[in-house]
N, C-alpha and C positions, 0 to 999 in steps of 0.2 A: 163966307170966306168958305174957296176948297183949300182940302186937304188932301195933294194928289202923296199919293203913294205908291213909290214907284217898281214894280212888281218882274222879276224877272223869272222866267222859267226854261229849264233845261228838258229837252224833250231828246234823248238819245237812243242809237240802235245801237247795243249790246254785243260784245264779243264772247267766246269762252274765257279768253283772261281779264282776270279778275285787272290784276293790275294797270291793264291798258284802259281796259271801264273808267276806273278812279280815276286816272291822268285825263281823260277824256270830258269828266266831269270836272275835275280842278279848271282846266281850261274852259267851260263854259261856265262856271261860276264867273272866274277872273272878270270874262267877257263884259256878262253881266254888270259886275262891278265896276267896268271899266264905262260903261251905258249909263250910268248912276243908279243901280238897283238897291232899295233896301232890304227888299224880302227876296230871297231866292229860291225856290220850289223846286225839288227832284221828281224823278218819277217813283213808283215802287219800286222794291229788291233789285236796288239800282248798280248796285257792286255788280252780280254776276249775270249771267242767263236766267229766263225765267224758270225753274227748278225743279217748276210743279206740275212737268208734265206727264212725269212718271212719278211712282213710288220706288223711293232705293232709299233706305236705314245708310249708306252711303253720304249721302248729302246733308246729314246733321251737320258735316264737318266746316257745310261752309258756314254754320252760324260763329256766332262770338258774345263775349258779354259786354254789356253795357255800363257801365264804361267800357272799353278796347279799344284795341287798335283802331277801327272805322271811326270813331267817335273822335278819338285824337288825332286824326287825319283831318276830318273836317272838321273838328273845333279852330283849329291851326289856323283853316283857310277862310273860315269864317270871321276869326281875328284877324288876320293879315288884311282884308278884302272890306271888314266893317261893315258884315249884311248879315241881317236875320237868313239863318238859314234851315229849310225843311227839306229831311234826310229819310231815307228806308231800308230799315236793319232786320239781318234775319237773328233774334236774340236767342243767345243761350242763358237762360232763366238761372238755367239748375242742371244736374244730368236726368236729359229725357223731360224738360220740361220746356219748349221755343213759343216763341212770339215771332209776329207781323207786326214788326214797332216802329212808329218813324219818332225820328227824336228830332226835336228843333232847339239851336244853337241861337244864344243871343251873338248880339255884333261883336261882343266882348270876347266871342269863344266858350264862354259857360254856357253846359246845359240846362239850357231854358224850361224842358222838360220833355215830357214822349208821351204816346199817344197807343197804345194796343190794341191791334184792329178788332172788332168786336165782332161783325158778322164775316164767317168763314164759309167759303162757296165750297164744294165737292163737285164736280162736271167732270166727263171726258177732258181733259188736259189739264187740269187747274184740277189737282189734286190737295186740292190745302189743307183739310181735315187731316191729312195723314201728316203734316209739318207743325201746324200751329195750333196751339190750345189759344179759345178765343180770350182777348183781354180783359180785365179788372180792372181799370183806372179809370171805367164810366166814359162818361162823356164831359171832360173836361178841359173847358180853352185853355191855351198855352200862353202867360203871360210872356209879352216880348215889348223890346224897349218902339218897337213899330206898332203894338195893340195887340190884342187879344185875338188867339188866330186858335177854329176852328179846325183843329186837325182829322181828317178823316182819310180810312185807306181803302181804295175800290170798291168790293162790295157792298161796303156799306154804301155806296152814292145812291143806293136803288131803295132805300129806306128813308122816307122824310121822319120818323122818328126821333133817326140819328141827327139830323139837321137840323129839326124844331130842338131837342132838349141841349143842342151846342146854342144855337141862339137864345132859350132860354137862362142860362150861364153866362150870356153877355158876350158871346163869341163879334168880332167884327169882322171877319175874314171867314169864309167857308172854305177848305183846303183841301183839294181830292188829289193823293197819290195814287197811280193806278199804272197795272196792265195787264190790259183786252186786246181782245183780235178777233180776227179769223180765222176757220178753221176753213181750208181752202175746198175741200167739196159743197162748201156753202152757193149758193148761186145770187147771182148780183143784185136780186132784189131783196134775198135773206139779207145779205150784207146792209144793204141801203135802211132796213128796219132796222136791224140790232144797232148800229149806232146812230140812227135817228133819234132813237128809244135812250140810247144812253146821252146823248147829248141832254135831249129834252129835259132827262129827269131833273138831270141837275142844276140847268137851268129855269127850273122850276121850282128849285129848293131856295135859288136866289128870290123868286117874286115870293115865296111865300113867307120867306121870312126875311124879306127886306134887307137882305145883305148881298154882297160880293160875292161870286164864285172865281177859284184856280183850280184850275183840271189840268194834270201836267199827267201825260200818257206817254207811252215806251215807243219806239216805231221799228219795224224793219222785219224781217222773216226769221223766228230760231224755230231749228228742226228737231223735230222727239226724239230723244236719243232711243225711243225701243221699237220705232219706226213703227207702230199701232195706229197712228194718226200722221197726215201730209204737215204736221206741226202747228204753230201758230204766226200768221201775219198781223202782228200788234198792229191798231190803225191809226197810230198819233193823234192828229185830231183836238191837241191842246188846247184848250181854250181858256180866255177869260172873260166875265161876264159880271155886268154891276148889276145893282139892287132894283132891278125891273125884269131880270133875264133877258138885258140888250147885249148881244157879241161886242167886247171890248176889240177880242184878236184872237183869231181863229190859225192854229197852227197846221200843215199841210201832211199827208194820209201819210203817205210815204216818203218821208226823208226827216232828217235830224233838224232843229229848229231851238233857235239859240236866242232869245228872246226880252226886249223891257217893256211892260207895259203901264200907262198911266193908270192909277183909280183915284177917284175921286173918293175919301173916306167920309165924306160931310153927306153923300147923297141920301145913306141910307136913313139919316134923321130921318129928309122932307119926305122921302116917299112911305117911310112908314105912318109921317102924318097925313099923305093922301092917301094911302091906305093901311090902317087901323089894325092889320090882323090879329094883332097880338093883344088889342083889345079885348074885341071881339068876340074870343073864342070862349065856347063855352065849357068851361074845365069841372062844370056841375055833373057833364053826361056823359064825361068821356072814360068811364071807368072800366068799361071794358076793352079799351084797347090792351090790356094788360093779359088778356085771352087769347089762346093761340089760336084760339075759333069760337065764335058765336052759334052753338044750336040753337 
């Protein structure tokens, strides 16, 4: 017998007005709940613009403690809408110590757990190493009333090790909160290659681990405050894939999107019987995986 999990996604275009962004997110969560969502997933750093396009110490003022004002806000929405809610916040852990942190609320509004982003990029327009300390909570699924969620954040999505470790710890669903897009000088061919690789690698994690994947990305153009680049055109393209990598839903590249997707949570068991990748792993031969490189 199938067990359907109704998953809501909120793909949003943000403004410089944090309160306006949060109000729009609240409306999106409520819309998902009205459509029967049991789990709602938001995008990376959803309260504000993507501030990592520049290195500016004043922007650390955007960070807040956990628990704090934002967790109070989203906890109440989760409780009132009776949904499990996956959020993404700029965490102020201590003076001078900050993380890119996913916080998961259970349907009663309690904090079920959090995950601090482990892989931190440092590329033009994505200067995250300036702001975020790498996570120290490990790759631990978060237990909720709808199952064990393997929550990861953006740059983590390129690393098969992260997905596999979540699977080995019993995750029933892989979730990626994301902020990725194009620089406007990229050619159309390069844009297609980047987006195609991004989608393919995450669908590959679904296949390799026999787990559904939920990926929510932001959308819309955000200018570079320094004007050294032309800003980022976030490419949306949020999607839900089943445990064989099959696409269950694909959002548009150029517009906000709020929807609810049915995910059959019993399929993972059957797929892993057909494709027993965990059974056939040669763990006795993988010691070199913890080395930076094999010379």
